[in-house]
C-alpha positions as semicolon CSV with decimal commas, in nm:
position;residue;x (nm);y (nm);z (nm)
1;M;0,000;0,000;0,000
2;T;0,138;0,339;-0,091
3;T;0,164;0,629;0,145
4;R;-0,093;0,815;-0,060
5;S;-0,353;0,533;-0,043
6;L;-0,287;0,487;0,330
7;H;-0,347;0,859;0,384
8;S;-0,673;0,842;0,180
9;D;-0,786;0,534;0,374
10;V;-0,731;0,710;0,711
11;I;-0,915;1,024;0,597
12;A;-1,207;0,816;0,468
13;R;-1,244;0,652;0,811
14;I;-1,247;0,973;1,018
15;P;-1,627;1,026;0,987
16;L;-1,681;0,664;1,096
17;L;-1,456;0,713;1,398
18;I;-1,639;1,032;1,497
19;A;-1,980;0,863;1,462
20;A;-1,864;0,567;1,670
21;S;-1,730;0,800;1,940
22;V;-2,060;0,991;1,957
23;L;-2,262;0,669;1,981
24;A;-2,035;0,536;2,254
25;A;-2,073;0,858;2,453
26;C;-2,453;0,848;2,422
27;A;-2,470;0,484;2,525
28;G;-2,290;0,563;2,849
29;A;-2,518;0,855;2,942
30;P;-2,787;0,767;3,197
31;R;-3,142;0,787;3,062
32;V;-3,386;1,010;3,245
33;A;-3,742;0,886;3,291
34;P;-3,991;1,170;3,253
35;P;-4,159;1,283;3,573
36;R;-4,534;1,234;3,608
37;V;-4,736;1,556;3,607
38;A;-5,088;1,544;3,750
39;V;-5,342;1,820;3,807
40;E;-5,426;1,798;4,176
41;S;-5,680;2,080;4,195
42;V;-5,821;2,391;4,038
43;R;-5,954;2,666;4,260
44;L;-6,129;2,993;4,194
45;E;-5,907;3,233;4,386
46;R;-6,114;3,548;4,340
47;I;-6,328;3,749;4,102
48;T;-6,292;4,125;4,078
49;G;-6,465;4,365;3,841
50;T;-6,207;4,313;3,568
51;E;-6,058;3,966;3,617
52;A;-6,088;3,624;3,773
53;R;-5,791;3,437;3,917
54;F;-5,765;3,060;3,923
55;D;-5,498;2,858;4,104
56;V;-5,392;2,531;3,943
57;M;-5,208;2,288;4,171
58;L;-4,987;2,029;4,002
59;N;-4,825;1,726;4,163
60;L;-4,495;1,627;4,002
61;T;-4,340;1,287;4,076
62;N;-3,977;1,207;3,992
63;P;-3,913;0,833;3,929
64;N;-3,538;0,889;3,885
65;A;-3,257;0,831;4,132
66;R;-3,131;1,183;4,070
67;E;-3,278;1,528;4,124
68;L;-3,442;1,697;3,826
69;A;-3,491;2,068;3,758
70;V;-3,821;2,189;3,615
71;D;-3,746;2,509;3,426
72;A;-4,098;2,603;3,315
73;I;-4,460;2,493;3,309
74;D;-4,718;2,648;3,080
75;A;-5,079;2,534;3,068
76;S;-5,401;2,643;2,900
77;V;-5,696;2,668;3,138
78;T;-6,059;2,641;3,031
79;I;-6,349;2,692;3,273
80;D;-6,693;2,579;3,154
81;N;-6,564;2,577;2,795
82;V;-6,444;2,939;2,829
83;P;-6,069;2,983;2,768
84;V;-5,948;3,182;3,067
85;G;-5,581;3,207;2,987
86;T;-5,243;3,052;3,033
87;A;-5,119;2,942;3,372
88;T;-4,743;2,960;3,426
89;L;-4,487;2,849;3,681
90;K;-4,352;3,157;3,856
91;E;-4,002;3,020;3,919
92;P;-3,814;2,697;3,843
93;L;-3,841;2,416;4,094
94;R;-3,633;2,113;4,189
95;L;-3,779;1,763;4,199
96;P;-3,599;1,550;4,459
97;A;-3,468;1,209;4,356
98;N;-3,751;0,953;4,379
99;G;-3,968;1,225;4,531
100;E;-4,253;1,466;4,473
101;A;-4,308;1,839;4,454
102;T;-4,613;2,060;4,421
103;A;-4,629;2,349;4,179
104;T;-4,887;2,626;4,194
105;L;-4,975;2,796;3,869
106;Q;-5,199;3,097;3,837
107;A;-5,430;3,180;3,546
108;R;-5,603;3,513;3,503
109;A;-5,917;3,556;3,299
110;G;-5,978;3,894;3,136
111;L;-6,298;4,098;3,146
112;A;-6,472;3,922;2,854
113;A;-6,415;3,577;3,007
114;V;-6,518;3,706;3,353
115;L;-6,847;3,837;3,214
116;R;-6,922;3,508;3,036
117;L;-6,832;3,303;3,345
118;A;-7,026;3,529;3,583
119;A;-7,339;3,506;3,367
120;D;-7,306;3,128;3,347
121;F;-7,243;3,091;3,722
122;A;-7,541;3,315;3,806
123;Q;-7,772;3,122;3,574
124;R;-7,664;2,787;3,718
125;A;-7,697;2,912;4,075
126;Q;-8,049;3,035;3,996
127;E;-8,141;2,700;3,837
128;Q;-8,013;2,511;4,141
129;K;-8,162;2,750;4,396
130;G;-8,331;2,554;4,671
131;S;-8,199;2,220;4,546
132;G;-7,932;2,203;4,816
133;Q;-7,680;2,101;4,550
134;P;-7,356;2,300;4,514
135;T;-7,284;2,457;4,175
136;Q;-7,028;2,244;3,994
137;V;-6,793;2,409;3,745
138;R;-6,607;2,212;3,478
139;Y;-6,241;2,279;3,404
140;A;-5,975;2,154;3,164
141;V;-5,601;2,206;3,202
142;S;-5,346;2,101;2,942
143;G;-4,989;2,203;2,900
144;T;-4,622;2,118;2,905
145;A;-4,357;2,098;3,175
146;I;-4,006;2,178;3,049
147;L;-3,715;2,008;3,225
148;E;-3,357;2,125;3,245
149;G;-3,205;2,039;2,909
150;G;-3,529;2,103;2,718
151;L;-3,720;1,775;2,768
152;S;-4,096;1,849;2,730
153;I;-4,354;1,655;2,935
154;P;-4,715;1,706;2,817
155;F;-5,007;1,674;3,059
156;S;-5,383;1,717;3,049
157;R;-5,668;1,682;3,297
158;S;-6,031;1,779;3,327
159;G;-6,266;1,774;3,622
160;E;-6,501;1,983;3,832
161;F;-6,487;2,215;4,128
162;R;-6,754;2,383;4,339
163;I;-6,807;2,756;4,329
164;G;-6,688;2,896;4,659
165;A;-6,507;2,572;4,755
166;A;-6,155;2,612;4,890
167;A;-6,010;2,342;4,666
168;T;-6,111;2,037;4,474
169;S;-5,977;1,707;4,361
170;P;-6,012;1,626;3,991
171;R;-6,305;1,404;3,903
């Protein structure tokens, strides 16, 4: 084999060596199981003349043997089929290894949504007047939790809560 063909043979194999090195490095990296994200409750915090505030409580469970950082959570919130806004995580949180953490998100509904919801709540309360039954309100929450490194974990949940109730469990 000539020096020239040996040189060409080595150059031709460089991409293969790089690809093999990258694959070997990836194979040695520990895989991270995605945390479970569950909507624990939705609560009507307050209604003012111009907005309504809803708290969304999420329970995050980390199945990994190492701590995980949750950089962001964004979720769309719908109350009685009325989009009320996006709920966001105020600051990043740490999920302990093999542990749980609770995140509170807050959604704010603008004036148009408040007026629609108030009219619906009033009508339902009037219809149920004297029945002794609490007014149930339907909600839907769907969004994405973003982990350190950019891994996205989608979640979605719907259920009901009572008007004036302190908190509720999803149904």
